[in-house]
C-alpha positions in Angstrom: -0.1 0.0 0.0 1.4 3.4 -1.0 0.7 5.8 1.9 1.1 9.6 1.6 3.2 10.3 4.6 1.9 13.8 4.9 -1.5 12.6 6.0 0.0 10.1 8.4 -0.8 10.7 12.1 1.9 12.8 13.7 2.1 10.2 16.6 2.9 7.5 14.1 5.4 9.7 12.2 7.2 10.8 15.4 7.3 7.3 16.7 9.0 6.0 13.5 11.5 8.9 13.6 12.2 8.2 17.3 12.7 4.5 16.4 15.1 5.4 13.5 17.0 7.7 15.8 17.4 5.0 18.4 18.7 2.5 15.8 21.1 5.2 14.5 22.3 6.0 17.9 23.0 2.3 18.7 24.9 1.8 15.4 26.9 5.0 15.9 27.8 4.2 19.4 28.9 0.6 18.5 30.9 1.7 15.4 32.6 4.6 17.3 33.6 2.2 20.0 34.9 -0.2 17.4 37.0 2.5 15.7 38.5 3.8 19.0 39.2 0.3 20.4 40.5 -1.4 17.2 42.4 1.8 16.2 44.1 2.0 19.5 44.9 -1.7 19.4 46.3 -1.4 15.9 48.4 1.5 16.9 49.7 -0.2 20.0 50.4 -3.5 18.1 52.2 -1.9 15.4 54.3 0.3 17.7 55.2 -2.6 19.9 56.3 -4.6 16.9 58.5 -1.8 15.7 60.1 -1.6 19.1 60.4 -5.4 19.3 62.4 -5.4 15.9 65.2 -3.4 17.7 65.1 -5.6 20.8 64.3 -9.1 19.8 66.6 -11.3 17.8 63.6 -12.7 15.8 63.0 -9.2 14.4 59.6 -8.6 16.1 56.5 -10.5 17.0 55.4 -13.2 14.5 51.8 -12.6 15.1 52.1 -8.8 14.5 51.8 -9.2 10.8 48.7 -11.3 10.8 46.6 -9.6 13.6 46.6 -6.2 11.9 45.4 -7.8 8.7 42.5 -9.3 10.5 41.7 -6.2 12.5 42.0 -3.6 9.8 38.7 -4.7 7.9 36.8 -4.3 11.2 38.3 -0.8 11.6 37.5 0.1 8.0 33.9 -1.2 8.0 33.0 0.7 11.2 34.3 3.8 9.6 32.3 3.1 6.4 29.1 2.7 8.4 29.8 6.0 10.3 30.3 7.7 6.9 27.0 6.4 5.6 25.2 7.8 8.7 26.8 11.2 8.4 26.3 11.5 4.6 30.0 11.2 4.0 29.7 9.2 0.8 29.7 10.5 -2.7 26.4 11.7 -4.1 25.2 13.4 -7.2 22.5 16.0 -6.4 22.1 17.7 -9.7 19.0 15.8 -10.6 17.5 16.2 -7.1 17.6 20.0 -7.3 15.5 19.9 -10.4 12.8 17.6 -9.1 11.2 19.6 -6.4 10.7 18.5 -2.8 8.2 15.6 -3.5 10.2 14.4 -6.5 13.5 14.5 -4.6 11.9 12.6 -1.7 10.6 9.9 -3.9 13.9 9.6 -5.8 15.9 9.5 -2.5 13.6 6.8 -1.1 13.8 4.8 -4.2 17.6 5.0 -4.2 17.7 4.0 -0.6 15.5 0.9 -1.4 17.9 0.1 -4.3 20.9 0.3 -2.0 19.1 -1.8 0.8 18.1 -4.5 -1.7 21.6 -4.7 -3.4 23.3 -4.9 0.0 21.0 -7.6 1.2 22.0 -9.7 -1.8 25.7 -8.9 -1.5 25.7 -9.5 2.3 23.9 -12.9 1.7 26.6 -14.0 -0.8 29.4 -12.7 1.4 28.2 -14.8 4.4 27.9 -17.9 2.1 31.6 -17.2 1.0 32.6 -16.7 4.6 31.0 -20.2 5.5 33.2 -21.7 2.9 36.5 -20.1 4.0 36.6 -21.5 7.6 39.1 -24.0 6.4 41.6 -21.5 5.1 43.6 -20.4 8.2 46.4 -17.9 8.7 49.9 -19.6 9.1 50.9 -18.1 12.5 47.8 -17.6 14.5 45.5 -20.0 12.7 42.7 -17.4 12.3 40.2 -18.4 9.5 40.1 -16.2 6.5 36.4 -16.0 6.9 36.6 -13.3 9.6 37.4 -10.7 7.0 34.3 -11.6 5.1 32.2 -11.9 8.2 33.4 -8.3 9.0 32.3 -7.1 5.6 29.0 -8.9 5.8 28.3 -7.6 9.3 29.3 -4.1 8.1 26.8 -4.3 5.2 24.1 -5.3 7.6 24.8 -2.1 9.6 24.9 -0.1 6.3 21.5 -1.6 5.5 20.1 -0.5 8.9 21.6 3.0 8.5 20.2 3.3 5.1 16.8 2.2 6.2 16.8 4.8 9.0 17.7 7.4 6.4 15.0 6.3 4.1 12.5 6.5 7.0 13.5 10.0 7.8 13.4 11.1 4.2 10.0 9.4 3.5 8.4 11.1 6.6 10.3 14.5 6.7 11.5 15.1 3.2 14.8 15.4 1.4 16.0 17.8 4.1 16.4 14.9 6.4 19.3 13.6 4.5 22.5 13.8 6.5 24.9 16.5 5.6 28.6 15.9 6.4 30.5 18.6 8.4 32.8 20.8 6.3 35.9 19.0 7.6 34.6 15.7 6.3 34.1 17.0 2.7 36.5 16.1 0.0 37.5 19.0 -2.1 
């Protein structure tokens, strides 16, 4: 059923917006914690390994090559999700400005639906691939290769949720509800 959100009861609309805000807040909190914790761990690990190269005869810690390779995708995906939430990804807005408010809202919601559907298919395939890669393990620590794929799939699930919250806001509030990155986050 195609419902015009301008006639939806304000209680229903505000409840949906509050729900989207709660989901976004939980995702942002989780991803920020991951970026801080994993980033600190990566920095400490790499610094310790550099110091160990000068102290140990072995030339450093053997695991210090593999662990960052397994942690870096976690760090990156958390940052990707935060960028999605803050509107930090590339967008082409030329067409939107020519459509008017209702047309822009409809196009944005349609675009969000395409992104959600695409990422659902992609994440499903990534999880299937990860399931097959449990047997491939890293040589020193024995960590399965599937962890990188699980990280990517999990990150895509969070992107799907963040995109759904944006679509909800845009559908109910209009194109003005799209996140706008802060000036220091813009690429020039």
